[in-house]
C-alpha positions as CSV (number, residue, x, y, z in Angstrom):
1,M,95.3,-182.7,112.8
2,V,92.6,-184.6,111.0
3,R,89.2,-185.5,112.5
4,K,86.7,-187.7,110.8
5,G,82.9,-187.5,111.0
6,E,82.9,-190.5,113.3
7,D,85.1,-188.5,115.7
8,A,82.5,-185.8,115.9
9,D,79.8,-188.4,116.4
10,W,81.9,-189.9,119.2
11,L,82.3,-186.5,120.9
12,R,78.6,-185.8,120.9
13,N,77.8,-189.3,122.2
14,V,80.3,-189.1,125.0
15,L,79.2,-185.6,126.0
16,V,75.5,-186.8,126.1
17,M,76.6,-189.5,128.5
18,N,78.9,-187.3,130.7
19,F,76.7,-184.2,130.8
20,P,73.1,-185.4,131.5
21,G,70.6,-182.6,131.5
22,F,72.8,-180.3,129.5
23,F,71.9,-179.3,126.0
24,I,74.3,-181.0,123.5
25,P,73.8,-179.5,120.0
26,P,72.4,-182.0,117.5
27,L,74.5,-183.7,114.9
28,D,73.0,-185.8,112.1
29,E,74.3,-189.4,112.0
30,E,77.2,-189.9,109.7
31,R,76.1,-191.5,106.5
32,E,77.9,-193.4,103.7
33,L,79.5,-191.0,101.3
34,N,81.8,-191.8,98.4
35,S,84.6,-189.6,97.4
36,D,82.7,-188.4,94.3
37,D,79.8,-187.0,96.5
38,H,81.3,-183.5,96.8
39,K,78.0,-181.9,97.8
40,G,77.4,-184.6,100.5
41,I,80.9,-184.3,101.9
42,E,80.6,-180.5,102.0
43,K,77.2,-180.7,103.7
44,R,78.6,-183.1,106.4
45,K,81.6,-180.8,107.0
46,N,79.3,-177.8,107.4
47,E,77.0,-179.8,109.8
48,I,80.1,-180.7,111.9
49,E,81.3,-177.1,111.9
50,V,77.9,-175.8,113.1
51,F,77.8,-178.5,115.8
52,L,81.3,-177.6,117.0
53,N,80.7,-173.9,117.0
54,K,77.4,-174.3,119.0
55,L,79.1,-176.7,121.4
56,M,81.9,-174.3,122.1
57,S,79.5,-171.5,122.8
58,F,78.8,-173.2,126.1
59,E,81.8,-172.7,128.4
60,V,81.0,-175.7,130.5
61,F,82.3,-177.9,127.7
62,H,85.6,-176.1,127.4
63,H,87.0,-178.1,130.3
64,S,85.9,-181.5,129.2
65,R,88.8,-183.8,128.7
66,H,87.0,-185.2,125.7
67,V,86.6,-181.8,124.1
68,Q,90.2,-181.0,124.9
69,A,91.4,-184.3,123.3
70,F,89.2,-183.7,120.2
71,F,90.7,-180.2,119.6
72,E,94.2,-180.5,121.0
73,E,95.5,-184.1,120.5
74,D,97.4,-183.9,117.2
75,N,98.7,-187.4,117.4
76,T,96.1,-189.5,115.6
77,K,97.2,-192.8,117.3
78,K,96.9,-191.2,120.8
79,F,93.6,-189.7,120.0
80,T,92.2,-193.0,118.7
81,E,93.5,-194.7,121.9
82,F,91.8,-192.0,124.0
83,R,88.6,-192.5,122.1
84,N,88.6,-196.3,122.6
85,R,89.0,-196.1,126.4
């Protein structure tokens, strides 16, 4: 399965809305990167990985349907449809 940076941004935003008062780890806004910016791409991938690892350290998020869809839905079309609801 492939997830884009905008998918991680979506996940964070939807969790902030659905879990008011809970700490949602920060994630820098996605920025324009071109395919030649290997350092920038690697930095963004690392930021997302740190975000997801911190997020999953809180058990409360394990049962979120949004988190489950992010990690488990391997059909890109279905995931996109879920995201756009």
